[in-house]
C-alpha positions in Angstrom: 245.4 -15.0 147.4 244.3 -18.3 148.8 243.3 -16.6 152.1 241.3 -14.0 150.3 239.4 -16.6 148.4 238.6 -18.4 151.7 237.5 -15.1 153.3 235.4 -14.3 150.2 233.7 -17.7 150.6 233.1 -17.1 154.3 231.5 -13.7 153.4 229.2 -15.3 150.8 228.0 -17.8 153.4 227.4 -15.3 156.1 225.7 -12.9 153.6 223.1 -15.7 152.8 222.6 -16.3 156.5 222.1 -12.6 157.3 219.7 -12.0 154.4 217.7 -15.1 155.3 217.5 -14.1 158.9 216.3 -10.5 158.3 214.0 -11.3 155.3 210.8 -9.5 155.8 212.1 -7.5 158.7 211.4 -3.7 158.4 212.8 -2.6 161.7 216.2 -1.0 161.2 217.4 -1.6 164.8 216.5 -5.3 164.5 218.4 -5.6 161.3 221.5 -3.8 162.7 221.5 -6.0 165.8 221.3 -9.1 163.8 224.0 -8.1 161.3 226.5 -7.0 164.0 225.9 -10.2 165.9 226.3 -12.6 163.0 229.3 -10.8 161.5 231.1 -10.7 164.9 230.5 -14.4 165.5 231.7 -15.3 162.0 235.0 -13.6 161.7 238.0 -14.0 164.1 239.6 -10.8 162.8 236.7 -8.7 164.1 237.4 -7.2 167.5 234.4 -4.8 167.5 231.4 -4.7 165.1 228.5 -2.4 165.2 226.5 0.6 164.0 226.6 4.3 164.7 223.4 5.9 163.7 222.8 9.5 162.5 221.1 11.3 165.5 217.9 12.8 164.3 218.1 15.5 167.0 221.7 16.3 166.3 222.2 15.5 162.6 225.9 16.3 162.6 226.6 13.5 165.1 226.5 9.7 165.1 225.2 8.0 168.2 226.0 4.4 169.2 223.6 1.8 167.9 223.6 -2.0 168.2 227.0 -3.6 168.5 229.1 -6.5 169.6 232.4 -6.0 171.5 233.9 -3.8 174.1 232.4 -0.4 175.1 232.0 1.9 172.1 232.1 5.7 172.0 228.7 7.1 172.6 228.9 9.9 170.1 231.0 10.8 167.1 231.0 14.2 165.4 230.9 14.4 161.6 234.4 14.4 160.2 236.0 13.0 163.4 237.9 9.7 163.3 237.2 6.9 160.8 233.5 6.8 161.5 233.1 10.5 161.2 235.0 10.6 157.9 232.7 7.9 156.5 229.7 9.9 157.7 231.0 13.2 156.2 232.2 11.7 152.9 229.5 9.1 152.6 232.2 6.6 151.4 233.7 3.5 152.9 236.9 4.1 154.9 239.5 1.5 155.3 242.4 2.2 157.6 245.3 -0.2 158.2 246.6 1.5 161.3 244.2 3.7 163.2 246.9 5.1 165.4 248.6 6.7 162.3 245.7 9.1 161.6 245.6 12.5 163.4 242.0 12.6 164.4 241.5 9.0 165.5 239.1 8.5 168.3 240.5 6.0 170.7 237.4 4.3 172.1 239.4 1.2 172.8 243.2 1.2 172.8 243.2 -2.4 171.5 241.7 -1.4 168.1 244.4 -1.2 165.5 242.7 -1.3 162.1 239.2 -0.3 161.0 236.7 -0.4 158.2 233.6 1.8 158.1 230.7 1.3 155.6 228.0 4.0 155.2 224.5 2.7 155.5 221.8 4.2 153.2 218.1 3.6 153.5 215.8 5.0 150.8 218.8 7.0 149.5 219.5 8.7 152.8 222.5 8.1 155.0 221.2 6.7 158.3 224.2 5.1 159.9 227.7 3.6 159.5 228.8 0.0 160.1 232.0 0.1 162.0 234.3 -2.9 162.2 237.6 -2.8 164.2 240.3 -5.4 164.6 243.0 -5.7 167.2 245.5 -6.5 164.4 247.2 -4.0 162.0 245.9 -4.2 158.4 243.2 -6.8 159.1 240.9 -5.5 156.4 241.3 -5.4 152.6 239.2 -5.1 149.4 237.5 -8.5 150.1 236.1 -7.1 153.4 235.2 -3.8 151.7 233.3 -5.2 148.8 231.7 -7.9 150.8 230.5 -5.6 153.6 229.3 -3.0 151.1 227.2 -5.7 149.4 225.7 -7.0 152.7 224.8 -3.5 153.8 223.3 -2.6 150.4 221.2 -5.7 150.2 220.1 -5.5 153.9 218.9 -1.8 153.8 217.7 -1.2 150.3 
């Protein structure tokens, strides 16, 4: 519980920094680049942090957006892997062990756990925030609620 309260405090601090940095910014890509950078720098349990955006020309696919970390997959079909599930269901996905799910997309063999948050702008799903860790069960409800709050405040 103590670690969760420390993590919660860390999220509150970075949320304030993110919101102050993007205040007045209307460009979605600029906001995504800033958010992925600041989150990745803040948390040691983040191995990869970035956005996959809904492709306007191929609306059933996500395409890589701004990110921090190793090489990411370029495209993810709706329903495939953790990102594709968040895209299809329009709900946050939290997976303790990505290698235990059948349709996992192994963009990087070192990724072990993952959380994916849908990003809505003006009520429309425009992207997902994908965060991977090289540790099993690195994410919990503190990460989920904190990231959902950051994304909601940043894009609505």
